[in-house]
C-alpha positions in Angstrom: -26.9 -13.7 -51.4 -29.3 -13.8 -54.6 -29.3 -10.5 -57.0 -32.8 -9.4 -57.5 -33.7 -9.4 -61.3 -35.7 -6.4 -61.1 -32.6 -4.5 -59.7 -30.6 -5.8 -62.5 -33.1 -4.5 -64.9 -34.1 -1.2 -63.2 -31.3 0.5 -62.2 -29.6 2.9 -64.8 -27.0 5.2 -65.6 -28.8 8.0 -64.2 -29.6 6.3 -61.0 -25.8 5.5 -60.7 -26.4 1.9 -59.9 -26.6 -1.1 -62.2 -28.5 -2.5 -65.3 -28.4 -5.7 -66.3 -30.8 -8.3 -67.9 -33.8 -9.7 -66.3 -37.6 -10.4 -66.6 -39.9 -7.8 -64.9 -43.3 -9.1 -63.8 -45.1 -5.6 -63.6 -48.5 -5.0 -62.1 -50.8 -3.8 -64.5 -52.3 -0.3 -64.3 -55.8 0.3 -64.8 -57.2 1.0 -68.2 -54.3 -0.6 -69.7 -54.3 -3.2 -72.5 -52.5 -6.3 -71.8 -49.8 -5.9 -74.7 -48.8 -2.7 -72.7 -47.5 -4.4 -69.9 -45.5 -6.9 -71.8 -42.1 -7.9 -70.3 -39.6 -5.4 -71.5 -36.6 -6.7 -73.4 -33.3 -7.5 -71.4 -31.2 -4.5 -70.8 -27.5 -4.4 -70.5 -24.6 -2.1 -69.5 -20.9 -2.1 -68.3 -21.6 0.2 -65.4 -20.1 -0.8 -62.2 -22.2 -2.0 -59.5 -22.7 0.4 -56.6 -23.7 -2.4 -54.0 -26.2 -2.1 -51.5 -27.1 -5.7 -51.2 -30.1 -6.9 -49.5 -29.1 -8.8 -46.3 -26.1 -6.9 -45.6 -25.4 -5.8 -42.0 -24.6 -2.0 -41.4 -21.2 -2.6 -40.6 -20.4 -4.1 -44.1 -22.4 -1.5 -45.8 -20.4 1.5 -44.0 -17.2 -0.4 -45.1 -18.3 -0.7 -48.8 -19.2 2.9 -49.0 -16.1 4.2 -47.3 -14.3 2.4 -50.3 -16.4 4.1 -52.6 -16.0 7.6 -51.2 -12.1 7.1 -51.5 -12.9 6.1 -55.1 -14.9 9.3 -55.6 -11.6 11.3 -54.6 -9.1 9.3 -56.5 -9.0 11.7 -59.5 -8.6 14.6 -57.1 -5.6 12.8 -55.4 -4.1 12.0 -58.6 -3.9 15.7 -59.4 -2.2 17.0 -56.1 1.2 17.1 -54.9 2.0 15.9 -51.3 1.7 18.7 -48.9 -0.9 21.1 -47.7 -3.4 20.6 -50.7 -3.3 16.9 -50.2 -3.9 17.2 -46.4 -6.8 19.2 -46.9 -8.1 16.6 -49.5 -7.6 13.7 -47.1 -9.6 16.1 -44.4 -12.4 16.5 -46.6 -12.7 12.8 -47.8 -12.5 11.7 -44.0 -15.3 14.3 -43.3 -17.4 12.7 -46.0 -16.8 9.0 -44.4 -17.5 10.4 -40.9 -20.7 11.9 -41.9 -22.0 8.8 -43.4 -20.7 6.6 -40.5 -22.6 9.1 -37.9 -25.7 9.0 -40.0 -26.3 5.7 -38.6 -29.5 6.1 -36.7 -30.9 3.3 -34.3 -34.7 3.8 -34.2 -35.1 2.6 -30.6 -37.7 5.2 -29.1 -39.3 8.5 -30.8 -38.5 11.2 -31.2 -35.8 11.4 -33.8 -34.7 13.7 -36.4 -36.7 11.6 -38.9 -40.0 12.7 -37.6 -41.6 15.2 -39.6 -39.7 14.1 -42.7 -40.8 12.6 -46.0 -39.5 9.4 -44.5 -42.2 8.9 -41.8 -44.3 5.7 -42.8 -41.0 4.1 -44.1 -39.9 2.9 -40.7 -41.1 2.1 -37.2 -39.7 2.6 -33.6 -38.6 -0.3 -31.2 -38.4 -3.1 -33.8 -34.6 -3.2 -34.1 -34.9 -0.9 -37.1 -31.9 1.6 -38.1 -31.2 3.8 -41.1 -27.9 4.8 -42.8 -27.6 7.6 -44.9 -25.1 8.6 -47.6 -24.8 11.4 -50.4 -22.7 10.9 -53.6 -22.8 12.2 -56.9 -25.9 14.5 -56.5 -27.9 11.6 -55.1 -29.1 11.1 -51.6 -29.5 7.5 -50.5 -31.2 6.4 -47.2 -31.0 2.6 -46.3 -33.1 0.8 -44.0 -32.2 -2.0 -41.8 -34.1 -4.5 -39.5 -32.3 -6.5 -36.9 -29.3 -5.0 -38.5 -30.3 -6.5 -42.0 -30.5 -4.3 -45.1 -34.0 -4.5 -46.4 -34.8 -1.3 -48.5 -33.1 1.8 -49.5 -34.6 4.8 -51.1 -32.8 7.3 -53.6 -33.8 10.6 -53.9 -33.1 13.3 -56.7 -33.9 17.2 -56.8 -36.2 18.0 -59.7 -35.8 21.0 -61.9 -34.9 22.3 -65.4 -31.4 21.3 -64.9 -32.3 17.8 -63.6 -31.6 14.7 -65.6 -35.0 13.6 -64.3 -36.9 16.8 -65.4 -38.9 19.5 -63.4 -41.9 17.3 -62.4 -42.6 13.8 -60.8 -44.8 13.1 -63.9 -42.0 13.8 -66.4 -39.4 11.8 -63.9 -41.9 8.7 -63.8 -42.4 9.0 -67.6 -38.5 8.6 -68.2 -38.4 5.6 -65.5 -41.2 4.0 -67.1 -39.4 4.5 -70.6 -36.3 2.8 -69.2 -38.2 0.0 -68.0 -40.3 -0.5 -70.9 -43.5 -1.1 -69.1 -45.9 1.0 -67.2 -46.2 1.2 -63.5 -49.4 0.7 -61.6 -50.6 4.2 -60.3 -51.1 4.6 -56.6 -52.8 7.7 -55.3 -51.7 9.0 -51.7 -53.8 7.1 -49.0 -52.5 7.4 -45.7 -55.0 4.8 -44.5 -53.1 2.3 -46.3 -49.5 3.7 -45.2 -49.1 5.8 -48.3 -48.5 9.5 -47.8 -47.5 10.4 -51.4 -48.5 9.3 -54.9 -46.5 6.4 -56.2 -45.8 4.3 -59.3 -44.6 0.9 -58.7 -43.2 -2.4 -60.2 -42.5 -5.8 -58.7 -40.9 -9.0 -59.7 -40.3 -12.0 -57.7 -37.6 -10.6 -55.4 -38.1 -6.8 -55.5 -40.6 -4.2 -55.0 -39.8 -0.9 -56.6 -41.5 2.5 -55.9 -41.3 5.8 -57.6 -42.4 8.5 -55.1 -43.7 11.8 -55.5 -41.8 13.9 -53.0 -42.8 17.3 -54.4 -39.4 19.0 -55.3 -37.9 15.6 -55.3 -38.1 12.3 -57.2 -37.5 9.4 -54.9 -37.2 5.7 -56.0 -37.5 3.0 -53.4 -36.0 -0.7 -53.9 -37.5 -3.0 -51.3 -36.7 -6.7 -50.6 -40.3 -8.6 -51.0 -39.4 -11.4 -48.7 -38.9 -9.0 -45.9 -41.8 -6.7 -47.0 -44.1 -9.8 -46.7 -42.9 -10.6 -43.0 -43.1 -6.9 -41.7 -46.3 -7.6 -39.4 -44.2 -10.5 -37.9 -41.0 -8.3 -37.7 -42.5 -5.4 -36.2 -43.9 -6.8 -33.1 -44.0 -3.2 -31.4 -46.9 -1.8 -33.0 -47.3 2.1 -32.9 -50.6 3.7 -31.6 -52.7 5.7 -33.8 -52.2 9.4 -33.4 -56.0 9.8 -32.2 -55.8 7.0 -29.9 -56.3 7.8 -26.2 -54.4 6.1 -23.3 -56.7 3.7 -21.6 -56.1 5.3 -18.2 -57.0 8.8 -19.7 -60.2 7.3 -21.0 -61.0 6.0 -17.3 -60.5 9.5 -16.1 -62.9 10.9 -19.2 -65.6 8.6 -18.2 -66.0 9.8 -14.5 
């Protein structure tokens, strides 16, 4: 399984993932000089990788995150003696595991708890899609599977005066650009094109990264480009536009 170079470059300590060396092939924004979009210098870090490898199935992803949750609690376990407190800690850890495992949602038919959320437009129904959610260290991650294969995940962070990302999307996006060393492409919200929120995006050969303005939250989507390019083929069940009228109803209206 190939590790996307953009992921290796982009993900930082604040994101809580990995940061390594690699080239970034950014799409130049409008009215920017060519020198402003030069490839950034290689970046490195010794941070451990938080795996969410594209192509993984939901079972292996769940197993991976259960181990990460255990790691999150290790420092607390090291401080408590066997007995009541340890049992309470074990129950708390198990509750976190259960919450993550039970969050797996198969998107067979609407409605689901996702309808009306900011994630509308990121998934479809009836195309062997599912999502899995996990919360760790102040970050919410939503993972998207198609045919039980991970192809996208979105990390979201609360914005505010105490947030490491700042109080607004503009501030957060600027920080992300600084970390990348190259400006993103500005995209205005355009529901007709399937984009409900303003975004900044970058792409290399393997990965498409989108910074999304969710108002009080800053979201960063990581998308496997190979799958993204096949969505029309993979999503054979096409959803009807909201304004469409069932043909049988149209027949009645014509009478």
